[in-house]
N, C-alpha and C positions, 0 to 999 in steps of 0.2 A: 969173722963170727958167722958160724954157721944158723940157715935160715928156723924158726922154731918147725916142726913137722906140723901140716895140718891133718884133721881127721878130714874123713870122707864127707860126713856130713856140711861141714863148714865150705868144704870145695864145692859142693852141690849148690850150697843157697848162693856159693858166690857167681856159679853158673848160671844157675834160673835167673838171678840178677841180670845177667850179662843179656841172656836171650828174652827176657820182656823188655830192655830195653832194645833189642833187635841190634846189638852188637855182637852178631854170627861170629866172628872171626873169636874172641875172647872167650866167647860161650862153648864154642867147638873145644878150646883148648882147655878149659875146666873140667864139661864133660868127659873129655878122655884121659884128663887125670883120674877122675870120680871112676871110669870103667877101666882101668887097669889096678885100682886097689880091689874093685869087686864088679864083675860085667853085670849090666842089668839090661833088659829088653827095653823099658821105654827110655833109658838113657840113650842105648845105640841107635834108637829111632829119633831122639831129639839131635845127636851128632849127625844123622844123615839130614835132617831138616834145617842144620848149620851149614852142611856143606853145598846144599841146593840152594839155599839164599846166600850164602857167599858166591856162588856160580853166576846169581841172579845180578848180585850186585855190581862183579866183574864185567858182565855182558852189558849193563848200563851205561859203567864205563868207556866200556868199546864204542858204544853208538853217539857218545856223547862226542868222543874222539873223533869217529868217522865222520860227524855232520859238521866239526869242523872243518877237517879236511874238505868235503864237498864242497864247503863254502869257498874256501880258498881254491876251489878246482883242482887241488889234488885227488884226482878220481882213483889213482891206485891205491893211494895210501887210505883211502876213504873206505874202498874194496876192501883190503886187507882187514881193518877194522873191523866191517861187518860182517866177513865169512868167520872171525872168530867170534863173534859176539854170538850168530846162528848157531854155531858149532858149541854154545854153551846152552843158550836157551831154545831155539828150536822154532823161533815164533814164525809165522806165515810172513808178518808184514816186514821181517827183516830179509826174508829169501826175496819177496818182491822188491826191495829195494836193491839186492844183490844184483838181479837182473836187470835193473832198471840202468845202474852203474855200467854194467857188461855193454847193455845197450850203449849208453853213451860215450863209453872209451871206442866203442867200434865204431860210432857214427864221428867221434872224434877223427879216430885212425883215416875214417875214409873221408871227410872233409878237409884232412891234411892233404890226402891222396889226391882228392880231386881238383885242389889248388895247386897243385902241383902237376896234374894233366892240363889243367885249362893254361897256366904258364907257358907250357911246353909244346902248347898248339893241340893237343889231341881231345880235343870236344867234345866227341861223343863219347869217349871214355871217362871223360870228365860228368858229362853229363849222367849216365850211369852211378857214378860214385856218388853225385849230389842224390841222384834219385833215392839212393840206399840209407843218408843221412836223415834224420829227423825233419820233418818236413816243417821247418821255419819259413817265415815270409822271403826272408833275404836268400835261404838257399832255393825257394823256388823259383826265385828270379833268376838266380844265378843257373841253375838247371836249364829253364825257358830259353836264356841266352846260350848256352853251350848247345841247345837243339839248334837254335838258327844259325851259329856259325857252324854246326856240323853239316847241315843242310837238311835236317830232319825237320821240314816246315809243318807237314800234318801234325806231328806230336808237340813241335812247339806252339802251333794254336792251340790245343788242348790243354796244353799247360798253362798258357796266357788268359784263356776263358774264363776261369774262376778267382784269377787275379785283380786288385783293385791298384788299378795302373797311377802310381803317382810322379812319376818324373820321366822326362823327356827319352831318355835313354831306353828304358822298357818299351815306351811308346813307340818309338822307332821299331824294336826290333819284332813287336807284335804285328805291326802294320806290315813290316818287310815279310812275314811268315805268311800273312793274308794274302798279301799281293802275289807271292809265289806259290799260293795252292790256287789262285785265281778269285779270290774273294777282292775283288780289286773296289767295290764300294764301300766295305767294310775297314780296309785299310785307309781310305781317306778320310773316313770318319774319325779313326784313330790319330792319323796322321793330322786332323785337322784341329786338334788341341795343340801342337806343338808350333810354337811361337818361334819361328827361325826364320833367317834372311839368309841361310846358307847356301849358295848356290847349288851346290853339288845335290842339296836335298831337296829344293826346289824344284830341278831337274828331274828328278828321281820323282816326284809326287806330280809333275806334268805328266812324266812317261805312264806313272799307272791312271791318270785321266785316260788316255788316250787307249789304253789297253780296255779301259772300262767301256770307253765309247764304242770300240771293235765288239766287245763282249755282248754289249747291248743291241748293236745291229746283229749280228748273230742270232740271238735268241726272239729277235724281231722277227727274223726270217724263218723261223724254224720252230715258234710259239706264240701262243696267245697271251702272255705274260704281261699284259698292258700295264696293271696296277704295279707289278714290281721293277720294268724297264722304266715307268714314269718316275715313281719313288726314287731310284738310282740315278736317273739322268736327271731330274732337277737339281740334283745335290752339284752337277757338272755344271750345271746351267749358272745357279747361283752362284755359283763363285767365279766363275770364266767370262759368263755374259753370255756362252753358246757354247763354245769348246764343240763345235760343228756338228752337234746332236738336236738343236733347236727345235726344228720340224719335228724329229723323230719323238722327242719329249712331247709336244704340242699333239700331236699324231696321237699317242700312246693314251694321253690324258683324256682325252675324248674318248677314245676306243673305249677305256675302264669306263667313264661317264653312261657309257653307253651300257656295259653290262650292269653299273651299279644301279641304273635306271629299270632294270627287268627284274634286278631283286629288292626293288623298291627301298634304295639307300639312301634317300633324300638328303639325311644330313651330312652324309660323307660328301657328296656333292656338290653340296653347298660349302663344305671346306675347299674343294678345290676349285668351286669359282671363284674364293677369296682370294686377295683383293680384288677389286672391282680392275676390269682393264681400263685403260686412258681413251679406249675407241671401243665402241660397240656394236659388231655388226649386225644384220638383222638376223641370221641363224643363230648368233650366241644371246641375241635380245629375247629371242623366243625361248631360248634354253632358260634362261635368268627367270623369265615370268613363269615360265612352265614349274619349276623349281621351287619356287618362291611360294606359287599356288598350294603345289602338294604340301610343302610344309605347312601352312598356313592350316590348310584343311584336314591334317592330320593332328597337329598340335595347338593352334592357335596363336602360333606365336610366327615374327617375322612378317607382322603384320604391313608396317611400313614399306618394308623393301617390297612385299608383294602391288602394293598400292603405285609407287614408283615405277615398278619394269610393266606391270598389267596395262596400267593405261597408255603408256608410250607403245606398248608393244601392238594395241588392237588399232591406232592408228598409223602406225608405221607403215606407207605406202607397199614397199616390198612384201609384207607380211600380209597386209590386208588384200592386196591383189590376188593371195591365194585364195580366199575367201572363196570370191566367185567372180566372173568376169562381167557381170552385170550390176551395175551401180546400188541399185535397190536390193538386191539379195545381200550385197556386201556391206551394207549399211545394217540390215537385219540380222547376219552374224555378230557384226560388231555388237551392237546393241543386247544380243543374247550374251556374249562373253563379258562384255561389262553387268550383267545384271548379274549372272555367274558369281563373279567376284562380288558385285554389293550383296548377293544374299548371305555370302560367305561371312562377309564382314558383318553384318547385321544378326546373324546366328550368335556369333560373339559377343556382340553387342549389349543383345539382351541376355545372356546371361554370365558374361565374364564380367572382366574387374574394368580398372576404369581406362587400363591403355587399351581395352578392347573398343572401350566409348570414343577416345579419343580417336582412334585412327578411323573409325565410323565418320566421325566430324572432318577430318580432315580428307577423307577421300570424297565428301561430299563437296568440299570447296575446290579441289583437284579434279574431279570429272566436268565441274564445269568450267574450268581454265584451259584443260585442252580442249573441249567443246568449243570455244569461244575462239582458240587457234585454229583450230582446225576450220572452223568459218570463215576465219580472217585470210588465213593460206590458200584455203580453195582447191584447183588443182594446180598450183606452181609447185612444179617438180623442185626447182633450187631451193625452196623453204619449205617444202615439205618434213625435212628432218629437223627442222625447228617446233615440231607439234609432239608435245613432250611433258611432261607434270613438272612444277616448278622442282622438287627433290632432286628429278633427272636431269633438269637443266645445270643446276649447281653440280651436280657431281660427275656430269662430263662436260662442264666448260660451254654449254651454250647460253648461260643467260646473258652475257652482253647482247649476244645477236636478237635474242628475245626480245630485250627490252628497245634494241635499237628499230627490230619489225614494228613493236607497239608505237612507238615515237611518232615511225613514219607514218603510220594508220589511224591518227586518232579520229579521223572520219567514223570510222566502222562501229567506234563504240556508242553507245546509245546516250552518256551522258558523261559529264566532268568523272564523277567517281567512278563510272564502270572502267573507265580509261585509267583512272589512277590506280585503283583496286587493281585490276589486275598486272599492271606494271608492279605495281608494290610486292604484290606475290612473287614475283619473278626476280626483284631487287635482294639487296643484300640485306634488307630489312623484313624480307618476306615469312623466314620464320618466325618471328615476332608475330605476326598476322594471325599465323597459325596457332600460337600460344594463345594469341587472344580469343580464339573462335572457341578454343577450352578452358576459357576464363581463368587460365595460368596467370595471371596477371603479373607476379614477381618475374615469372620468367619473361613475358614477354618483353618488360620493360628492360630488363637484364640483357635481352637479344638484340636492344637497337643499336646500330653500329655507331662510333664514334663520329660527330662531325671531322671530316676530313678523310676519314679511313675508306671510303667508297668512290666508286667512281662519276665523274661529275652526268655522264650521259644518264645516271640514275638518280638524280639529285631530288628532281621535282617528286617521285615516286617515295624516295625514302623521306623525302619532308612530308609527305601526306602519311605515311606510316608513322612517322612519329607523333605528328597531330592526333592520327585515329588512336595510338596506343595510350597514350597520355592522357585524352579525353576521356578513353573507357576505362583507363586506371583512375583517374580523378573520379568520373561519376562512380565508380567500385567503393573508393574512400568515403564518398559522400553519404552513400547508401549504410555504409558500415559505421556512420556516424564522426569519421576522422577529416579535417579540414584538408583543403585542396592545397596541395603545393603552389606557390606564387607562379613559378614559369609556367604550370599549366593554362594560364588563364591566356597569354598570348596565341599561342599554339592553339588552345579553343577556339578563339577568334578568327584564328587562319580558317582552321575546319570548316567553322559556320560558313565564312565567307566562300566557300567553294561546295557546300552543300548546306541546305537547310532542314535537311533531316534529322541531322544532330541535334539543331537547335532544341527542334520541336519534341526529340527523345530527352534533353535536361529539360525542357519545361513540363514537359509529361510526368517525369520523376519529382519534379517541384510539388506540381500542384497534386500526387497521390501522397506526399510526406503528410503524417499528423502530428508528428512527434515534436514538442517544440525546440527541442534540441537541432533536430534536424533540420527544422525551417528556419532556423538560425542559422544554419550552415548554405543551406540554398539561399536566402534572402541574401546572403553576404556574397556568394559566388555571382548571382544577378546582379546585386548593385555594381559591380567590377565590371561585369559584361555588358550593363546598360551605359556604364562610362567609356565604355569602347565602342560599342555595338547596339546604341537606341533602337531597335528594331521594337514595331508594334507588338510582336510574339512577346519579346523579353521585356518590356513594359506592363505590360498585362500580366504576365505570370509573376513578377515583381509584385505588382499592386496587390495581386492576390495574395501570395504569401505571406507579405508583410501586414495585409490586414488581418489574416487568418493567425499570425502568431501573434499581435498584438492584443484580439481579443484573448486568446488563451493566456497571456500573461497577465491581463487584467484578472482573467477569472481565477487565477492560482495567485492573486493580491502580489503580483511580482511587479506592476506596473498601475500608476494610478489614472482617475478620469481622466488629466489634464493632457497627460503623454498618449493616454491611449486617441484622444481626441485629436491631438495633433499628428498622430500616425496616420491614422484614417484619411487624414485632411490630405496628407502627402500622398497615400495609395490612390484617393478618388484624383488629386492630381496627376498622376503617372496613366490612369484610367478611367475617367470619368463614367464610362459604360460600368465599371464596377458594381453590380448588383448587390454584392455582396457588404460591400465597404458603406456601398449608400444607406443600406439597411441599417447598418451598423449605427450610421452617423446621428440618425434620429435618435437612436438609444444614448448614443455616447453624449448628444447633447442635453437630454432629460437629465443623465445622472452628474453632469456638470454643472446644467442650474442646481438641481437638487443639493449639491456639496455646496453652493455658492449660498444659497438660501439657510441651509443647516447653520452656516458658518457666521450667516447673519443676524439671524435669530438667537444662536447660542450666544453671542456677544450684546444681544439686543439692539444690534444696528437697524432699528426697524425702517428708517426711512431708505438704506440700502434694500431692505429685504422688499419693501413694497414696492420699489423698482425692477426687484426682480421676478417679483410673481406678475405686475401687471403688464412688462413686457414679453413674458414669456407664452409661446404659443402653447404649451402643453397644461393639459387640464390637470396633469399629476403633480405638476410644481404649484399650482394655483390651489389644487385640495390642500397640498401639504400645509401651504400657507395660513388657510382657512381653518385645517386642525388645530394649528399652533393658537390661534386665535381664539376657538372655540376653548380651549384648555384652560387659558389665562382667564376667558370670561367666567367660567365654572367654578375656578378655583380661586374666587377673587373676594367670596366670604370667608374664604380661610386665613385671610391676609389680616393682619392687625393694622388696619387702615381704618382713620376716621373718615363721616360721610363726604368731607368735601375733598380727600385725595380721591376716594374712591369715583367721586362726582367726574374729577380730573382723569383719570388714568379710563375711566368709559367714553369720555369723548375724543382721548386719544386714540382710544382703541377704534373706535367709530370711524375718525378721519382716515386712519389706516388701512381700515376694511375697505372704504368707500373709494379711496384712490385706486384701489384693485378693481373693485366691483360694486357699482353702486344700488345694483340689483341682487346683491347677495343675502340670503333670508338672515344672515347673521345681523345685519343692521337691524331688524326690527326686535330680534332677542336684546340688542345692547339698548334700544331705547325703552324697551319694557324696564331693563333691570335700572336703567337712570330713574325711572320715574319712580320706581319703589323704594330707592334711596332718597 
């Protein structure tokens, strides 16, 4: 059956419908039908649009296919699709992608060729081919490896220079190339990261060390690059112990220090002088002292090291002999040098932080200690090396000999404490004494050596330090209102037995206290000390503290008269000459009698009241008694009592008053009252 012919308008309507829906192939077909019936310019233009859009759709489809091929690494198929798409659309980005794919294809071909060349031993050719490929990380390593195998060591070094080495193979190649171009130190640095026991490799590394040693000697002969020679040579010394260049490295180190000193690079010099050597020769000691003085002068830092070296240096016989041949002049120079350092420390202590003030305190202590050692040693050359600061003694292993020197010369010291204190600073407990000087109580306690951890030769000095530190820390606790740890009592007694000045210090602190809680703490401590060491000083102090605290408690209504009286009597028993307690006792006695009298009167125990008033030597008590009687006499008329009762009461009243004082005026008043009744 034949289709019914369509008219031109219906065809155009259908074409427009497809066109608006962007179905350009069907729209093109319908527009062409309409144009065959009657050509029209606008229809022709729409046909062109459809042709163009159909081309774009085809190009998009080709791009889609190309990308799928590229993902599957089918680069040639991808290139063909992109080229077809570009022929249709002519877009710039497609052209750039085409160029990129051509490069990838070329690189892929070069990479394949490079691998083949490497496999066949044509390393130089392989390196060139690798260089022509894309510069991926693996490719660059392969290129550098081939350059090494080809003997192009300079190029290999350049290739490796910017790469991050992550495997031993690359490290080995780079180090090998460096060694071949004479960069032995860099080679050893690279190879130092390789952990291998392979004998061939270890032999190669030893050979490079030998080459570096020879190179360093050659450079030493022809240049003054002391810094470079030292830096490279020290690596051999550190890895092998010497490597036959120990003396060379040592010489270059101090030659470099000489250059740095002229350039005022003192911090760099300090770095070269660390760590401290085990032994300190005179010239080296001078260098350390001067370096730390300069550093302290410039920055205010390293003050502890300055103290350690400066005091030791100025007393060193080999050094001080250079001051002057005359002893008097030598002493003057030494004093001037000591003053120079002290002025520097004072300058920083005046304006500096806490550490500067701490350093000055330590300086004052160590200066006195070194002066004492110098006086003790005198002209004995065999002992002159022992004249040094405690810090220096610990650092350089002289403490034990100094301890023995002090023990052997006990008679030199002015008293027992002078002897123990000097030995204490040079003992293993010495740091705690320095902390104590700076009132760093927690550090002082923490720094005390544990029993059994120190040499028996220093036991008496360590024991003194423990007693001294615990006493000071205990006293600090008391001043802060904290109770004293119980174990401190025994060490405190031991300390007092050695020197009474600390007992007096405690007594002074106790007497200067005026707060009830603090007085209670001191009273408790003095009581315990009195039970173990009942000296007159402790007795007197306990007596005073006890009586002062008691009256405070009484005034605060936290103690009654009876307890107060008992306490005051205890205080006077400890010290009968306690004037404060004696004065209190009279007042206390009056208060006690008044309390007793009031108690008796309030309960109308008149016989007891009469006895108290009669026996009292205090007018205040008697006056209180008669004031009570006066009130009773005056209030008699107000009582609902007949005349017989009143007469009886007046007779009793008269008797009570007469028992206390037969001449008191109240008796006449009672008589007059009786006559009226």
